[in-house]
N, C-alpha and C positions, 0 to 999 in steps of 0.2 A: 255521517251518522249511520249506525247499524240499522238495517231494515228489520222490521218485526216479522215474525213468522207469517202473520196474516198477509203482509205485503208481499213477501216472497212467494207464498202459495198462489196468491192472486195473479202475480206476474207470470208465474209458471203456467197457470191455466190460460192466461191471455196468449202467451206464445204458442201453446199447443193448439188453441182455437184458431190462430192465424195459420198454423200449418195444416190443420185438418182438411180444408178444401182441396189440398193437393194429394190427399190419400187416394190410392186406387187399389182394388183387390189384386192380390198376387196371382200371377198367371203360371208360376213355376210350382214344382212339387214342394210342399212344405215339409218341415221336419216332424218326426213322430213324437219325440220327447217334448214335454211341456216346458215352457220357459220358467226357470226357477225364480226369476224376478217377478213375474206377473201371476203365475198360477197360485190362486188362493190369497192374493195380496189384499190385506185390509185397506190399503190406500185406494186400490181400484174399487173395492166394495163401497168405501165411503164416497167415492166419486160417482158411483152408479154405473160403472162399466163392468157389467157381469160377463158370464161365460158366453152369452149370445153376441157379444161385440168382438169383431175380428182382433186377433192378437196384435196386428200391426197398428191398430188404432190405440189399443191399450198401452203398448210398450213405450210410445213416445211420452205419454203422460206419466206413467209410473217411473220412468227414468228421470224425468225432470223433477218430480216431487221427491224421489229418493235422494237426489243430489242435495236437496235442502236438508233432509235429515242427516245425511253424511257430513255436510259442512258443519252443522250444529254439534255433532258428536266429535268431529275433528277439533273444533274450538275448545270444547269441554276437555278433551284429552290433553291438548297442549297446555291448558291451564292447571289441570288437577292430577294428571296421571303420568308422572315423569318416566317410569319404566316402560310403559306402553308406548309413550311418545318416542322414546329413544329407539325402541324396537322398530317402530314404524319408519323412523327416519333412516335406520340402517337398511331396511328392506327397500325403501324408496331409492336410496343410493345404489343398491345392488341392481334394481330395475333399470336405473339410468345408464348403467354400464352396458346394457344390451343395445345394440344398434338397430335391431329389428324388433319393433314393438307394434304389431299389427292391430292390437286391441285398443290402442290409445288414440285419442284425437278424433273419435268417431262422432257423428251426429247422434243426438239422443235416440232417434228412431232406430239406430243400429247398435248403440252401445250395449254391451252385455249379451248380445246374440252370439250363437256359435259362429266361429270363423269359417267353418267348412260345411257343405251339405252332408246329409246322411249318406253313408256309403250304399252303393247298389250291389247286391250279391252278384258275384261273378264278373264285376267290372271294377277292380281296385283302382284307386287313384295313383298316379305316378308320384305325387307328393301332395301334402296338405299344408295349408297356411299354419295351422296349429302345430303341426309336426316340425316345420321349419323353426317356429318360435321356440318350441321345446328344446330343439337341438342347441340353439344358441344359449338358452338359459342354463342348460346342463353344463356348458363350458365355463360358466361364471362360478367362482368359488362360493361355497355356502357360507352362511353367517356362522360365527363361532358358537359352539354349544353353550347353553346356559347351565348354571349349577341348579341343584334341586331347590335351593332356597330362592333363587331368582325365578325359577319356573313357578313356584307357589305364589310368589308376590305378583308375578305377571298375570297369572290366572285370576287373582283377586282383582287386579285393575281391569282386566278384560270383562269380568263380571260387572264391575261398576259402569264401564262404558256401555255394555249391553242394556243395563237398567236405564241408563240415560237415553239411549236410542229408543227404547220402548216408550219412555215417557214423551219424548219429542214426537214419536210416531203417532201416539194417541192424540196429541195436540193437533198435529197436521190433519189427522182423520176428521177431527171435529171441525176444523176449518174447511175442509173439502166438502163437508155436508152442505155448506152455504153456497157452493158452486154447482151443486148437482143439476139444478134446473137448466142452467145455460150449457152445461156439458151435454146433458141429454138432448137439449134442443138442437145442438150442433150435430150430434150423432144422427138425429132424425132427419136433419136437412141434408147432410153430406154423405153419410154412410149407408143408411137404410135404403135409399133409392138405388144405390149401386148393387147392394145385395139382392134387392128385389129383381133388378134387371138380370142378374146372373141366374137366379132361380127360374125366371121366366124363360131365359134362353135354354137352360138345362131341360126344362119341361118340354119345350118345343123339340129339342133334339131327341128326347126319349120318345115323344109321340111320333116323330117322323125321322127315324134313324137313317133313312136313305134320302139322298138329294132327289126331289121330284123331277129335276131337270136332267138327271143322269140317265142316259138311255140303257145303262146296264151292259153286261158283257154281250159280245156278239153271239148270235145263234150258231150252233155247230153246223 
């Protein structure tokens, strides 16, 4: 039996809540560019995860919930949009021809994130994961071009798929509103104490920039 949207969203939130106690603040240098999946996401707004919540906390939930929307749109496309479905199947077959697919099979907490860190000026990478993937993709023949008529028909079907995605997205947002209290309670329990501890440690380091036990440099 097909699960309702309410059931799918509830289960996605449940899984995220079970993961949340394992979250820890990142200790490495973060990327400068905002996440295209999470920045300004109406799904996160409905869940009550605002800009004051760390991105690592947001991303796992947004990815899980977005997968629900994507699955609904994929089902709608398969049943109602034959041209778009055929195009997607051809693209999927082309992707399967690549032996190196580093962006696939990742946990929701990492899915959709950049494959490489931001470059450091003056310290170029010997290679990048995304660069290796792009090299292999370039070696695979492109899909055959579409006629103008086919392009117009495909654009129309893409528009219908977008409209359906927006409709499902609004329904999911309405469902997420009913989960806000338990989402926010979990953030208060597992996330906010860690952030407070980091701020306290930062304050101490700013107040006492030097180790009081350090005797300092020897006298000349």
